[in-house]
C-alpha positions as CSV (number, residue, x, y, z in Angstrom):
1,M,-112.3,-46.5,-11.6
2,W,-110.2,-48.1,-14.3
3,L,-111.8,-45.8,-16.9
4,R,-111.0,-42.7,-14.8
5,A,-107.4,-43.8,-14.3
6,G,-107.0,-44.5,-18.1
7,R,-108.4,-41.0,-18.8
8,V,-106.0,-39.4,-16.4
9,G,-103.1,-41.3,-18.0
10,F,-104.1,-40.3,-21.5
11,L,-104.3,-36.6,-20.4
12,L,-100.8,-36.8,-18.9
13,L,-99.4,-38.4,-22.0
14,R,-101.0,-35.8,-24.2
15,G,-99.6,-33.0,-22.0
16,A,-96.1,-34.5,-22.1
17,L,-96.2,-34.8,-25.9
18,L,-97.5,-31.2,-26.2
19,L,-94.7,-30.0,-23.9
20,L,-92.1,-31.8,-26.0
21,G,-93.6,-30.4,-29.2
22,V,-93.5,-26.9,-27.8
23,C,-89.9,-27.4,-26.7
24,G,-89.0,-28.7,-30.1
25,V,-90.5,-25.8,-31.9
26,L,-89.6,-23.0,-29.5
27,S,-85.8,-23.7,-29.5
28,L,-82.7,-21.6,-30.2
29,D,-79.9,-22.9,-32.3
30,I,-76.5,-21.5,-31.0
31,K,-73.2,-21.9,-32.8
32,T,-69.7,-21.1,-31.5
33,S,-66.1,-22.1,-32.4
34,P,-65.0,-25.3,-30.6
35,E,-61.5,-23.9,-30.1
36,V,-60.0,-20.4,-30.4
37,Q,-56.3,-19.5,-30.4
38,G,-55.2,-16.3,-28.6
39,Y,-51.9,-14.6,-27.8
40,V,-50.7,-13.0,-24.6
41,G,-51.4,-9.2,-24.4
42,E,-53.6,-9.2,-27.5
43,Q,-57.4,-9.2,-28.1
44,I,-59.6,-12.1,-29.1
45,V,-63.2,-12.2,-30.3
46,L,-65.3,-15.1,-29.1
47,E,-67.9,-15.6,-31.8
48,C,-71.5,-16.7,-31.0
49,S,-74.4,-16.8,-33.5
50,F,-77.9,-17.8,-32.8
51,K,-81.2,-18.4,-34.6
52,S,-84.5,-18.0,-32.8
53,S,-87.9,-19.3,-33.9
54,V,-89.6,-16.1,-32.7
55,P,-89.0,-12.4,-33.4
56,I,-86.2,-10.7,-31.3
57,T,-87.6,-8.7,-28.4
58,E,-86.2,-6.6,-25.6
59,S,-86.6,-9.6,-23.4
60,L,-83.7,-11.3,-25.1
61,T,-80.7,-12.0,-22.9
62,V,-77.2,-13.2,-23.5
63,D,-75.0,-14.7,-20.9
64,W,-71.3,-15.7,-21.2
65,T,-69.9,-18.1,-18.5
66,Y,-66.4,-19.2,-17.9
67,R,-64.6,-22.1,-16.3
68,P,-60.8,-22.2,-15.9
69,L,-58.8,-24.8,-17.7
70,T,-57.7,-26.2,-14.4
71,G,-61.3,-26.8,-13.4
72,G,-63.8,-25.3,-11.0
73,R,-67.2,-23.9,-11.1
74,M,-68.7,-21.9,-13.9
75,E,-68.9,-18.1,-13.4
76,T,-70.9,-15.5,-15.3
77,I,-68.5,-13.0,-16.9
78,F,-70.9,-11.1,-19.1
79,H,-74.6,-10.3,-19.3
80,Y,-76.6,-8.5,-22.0
81,Q,-80.2,-7.3,-22.2
82,S,-80.6,-4.3,-24.4
83,V,-77.3,-3.0,-23.0
84,A,-74.1,-4.7,-22.1
85,Y,-73.2,-5.6,-18.5
86,P,-69.6,-6.7,-18.5
87,A,-68.0,-8.2,-15.4
88,S,-67.2,-5.6,-12.7
89,V,-65.1,-8.0,-10.6
90,G,-62.9,-11.0,-11.2
91,R,-60.2,-11.7,-13.7
92,F,-62.1,-10.3,-16.6
93,K,-62.9,-6.9,-15.0
94,D,-62.9,-4.1,-17.5
95,R,-61.5,-6.4,-20.2
96,I,-64.7,-7.6,-22.0
97,S,-66.7,-5.6,-24.5
98,W,-69.8,-6.3,-26.5
99,V,-69.2,-6.7,-30.3
100,G,-72.5,-8.5,-31.2
101,N,-75.7,-7.5,-32.8
102,T,-78.8,-9.3,-31.6
103,A,-80.9,-8.1,-34.6
104,K,-78.5,-10.1,-36.8
105,G,-78.3,-13.1,-34.5
106,D,-74.8,-12.2,-33.2
107,A,-73.9,-12.5,-29.5
108,S,-70.1,-12.2,-29.8
109,I,-67.8,-10.6,-27.2
110,A,-64.2,-9.5,-27.2
111,I,-61.6,-9.9,-24.5
112,Q,-58.6,-7.5,-24.3
113,S,-55.2,-8.0,-22.8
114,L,-55.1,-11.8,-22.7
115,S,-53.0,-13.6,-20.2
116,M,-52.1,-17.3,-19.7
117,S,-54.6,-17.5,-16.8
118,D,-57.5,-16.8,-19.3
119,N,-57.2,-20.3,-20.7
120,G,-60.5,-22.2,-20.2
121,T,-64.0,-23.0,-21.4
122,F,-66.5,-20.4,-22.4
123,I,-70.2,-21.0,-22.9
124,C,-72.6,-18.6,-24.8
125,S,-76.2,-18.8,-23.6
126,V,-79.1,-16.9,-25.4
127,K,-82.7,-16.7,-24.3
128,N,-85.5,-15.0,-26.3
129,P,-88.8,-15.7,-24.4
130,P,-90.7,-17.8,-25.0
131,D,-87.8,-19.3,-27.0
132,V,-85.5,-20.3,-24.1
133,Y,-84.5,-23.9,-24.9
134,H,-81.2,-24.3,-26.7
135,N,-78.1,-26.4,-27.2
136,I,-75.0,-25.6,-25.0
137,P,-72.0,-25.2,-27.3
138,Q,-68.6,-24.7,-25.6
139,T,-65.5,-22.7,-26.8
140,I,-62.1,-23.6,-25.5
141,L,-59.7,-20.7,-25.4
142,I,-56.0,-21.5,-25.7
143,I,-53.6,-18.6,-24.9
144,T,-49.9,-18.8,-25.9
145,E,-46.9,-16.6,-26.4
146,R,-46.8,-15.3,-30.0
147,G,-42.9,-15.5,-30.2
148,F,-41.4,-14.1,-33.3
149,S,-43.4,-11.6,-35.2
150,F,-42.3,-13.1,-38.5
151,Q,-42.9,-16.8,-38.8
152,L,-41.9,-18.9,-41.9
153,N,-44.4,-21.4,-43.1
154,S,-43.3,-24.6,-44.9
155,V,-43.9,-23.2,-48.4
156,T,-41.9,-20.0,-47.8
157,L,-39.0,-22.0,-46.2
158,L,-39.0,-24.5,-49.1
159,S,-38.9,-21.7,-51.6
160,I,-35.9,-20.1,-49.9
161,V,-34.0,-23.4,-49.7
162,V,-34.6,-24.1,-53.4
163,F,-34.2,-20.7,-55.0
164,L,-31.6,-19.1,-52.9
165,P,-28.7,-21.3,-54.0
166,S,-29.8,-21.1,-57.6
167,T,-29.9,-17.3,-57.4
168,I,-26.4,-17.2,-55.9
169,V,-25.0,-19.5,-58.7
170,V,-26.6,-17.3,-61.4
171,V,-25.2,-14.1,-59.8
172,L,-21.7,-15.6,-59.6
173,M,-21.9,-16.8,-63.3
174,L,-22.9,-13.3,-64.4
175,V,-20.0,-11.7,-62.4
176,R,-17.6,-14.2,-64.0
177,M,-18.9,-13.6,-67.5
178,G,-18.6,-9.9,-66.9
179,K,-15.0,-10.2,-65.9
180,K,-14.2,-12.4,-68.9
181,S,-15.9,-9.9,-71.2
182,G,-13.8,-7.1,-69.7
183,V,-10.5,-9.2,-70.2
184,I,-11.4,-10.0,-73.8
185,K,-12.0,-6.3,-74.6
186,Q,-8.8,-5.4,-72.9
187,K,-6.8,-7.9,-75.0
188,K,-8.3,-6.6,-78.2
189,K,-6.9,-3.1,-77.6
190,P,-3.8,-2.2,-79.6
191,G,-0.6,-2.4,-77.7
192,Y,-1.9,-4.9,-75.1
193,K,0.9,-6.9,-73.6
194,K,0.3,-10.2,-71.9
195,S,1.4,-10.7,-68.3
196,S,3.8,-13.4,-67.3
197,V,0.9,-15.4,-65.9
198,E,-1.1,-15.1,-69.1
199,E,1.9,-16.1,-71.2
200,S,2.4,-19.2,-69.0
201,E,-1.2,-20.2,-69.4
202,S,-1.0,-19.6,-73.1
203,E,2.2,-21.8,-73.4
204,Y,0.5,-24.5,-71.3
205,T,-2.6,-24.4,-73.5
206,D,-0.6,-24.6,-76.7
207,N,1.4,-27.5,-75.3
208,C,-1.8,-29.3,-74.4
209,M,-3.4,-28.7,-77.7
210,G,-0.2,-29.9,-79.5
211,R,-0.1,-33.1,-77.5
212,F,-3.7,-33.7,-78.2
213,R,-3.2,-33.2,-81.9
214,T,-0.2,-35.5,-82.0
215,W,-2.2,-38.2,-80.1
216,C,-5.0,-37.9,-82.6
217,L,-2.7,-38.3,-85.6
218,N,-1.1,-41.3,-84.1
219,C,-4.5,-42.9,-83.6
220,V,-5.3,-42.2,-87.3
221,D,-1.9,-43.6,-88.5
222,T,-2.4,-46.8,-86.4
223,D,-5.8,-47.4,-87.9
224,E,-4.4,-47.0,-91.5
225,E,-1.4,-49.4,-91.0
226,D,-1.3,-52.6,-93.1
227,P,-2.2,-55.5,-90.9
228,Y,0.5,-57.7,-92.5
């Protein structure tokens, strides 16, 4: 009796190990993006890639399920088996299209006309009998308003802050140099007569230069005086 029980236990253990080995070999590896950013009114592609341990057949199926961000039960929004079967009812009606290619291990879908209510969790499930066991990766879709069509990144903003004032200074210097060049050329023309403002500036400059020259001479004379 004990021998028979031991034999039965051995067979059960062997069967369990065999089943685990089959599940470990015949398994699908599915990869998706953990989080995807979308914008209201635009289209988003939910990428899903897979690798199967057996050749792809017509029995392969792809299912996309969705759960709102606020919670609730999962609902199937897309099914594929040789041809696409998008949702005919519900919030995603006539808004999901197949963009995948099962021969290349691609089970991606696209969602058009996004709205804020589309925020939630999406799960891509692929089965390729007898390869039906797989991980369950989740994709969280976050929908926001795009806002301004032109957005400045930090590098662009820093470039504007640094180079714009420099450019303005250079332009002003060039304009001033151009004006001075024109005035000098005008003064070199024969018969040019200074204006009252220019004459006042010239007299002031001459007086300043004269005073500076006198001050320098006084300094020299002071240094050369006899200390006695």
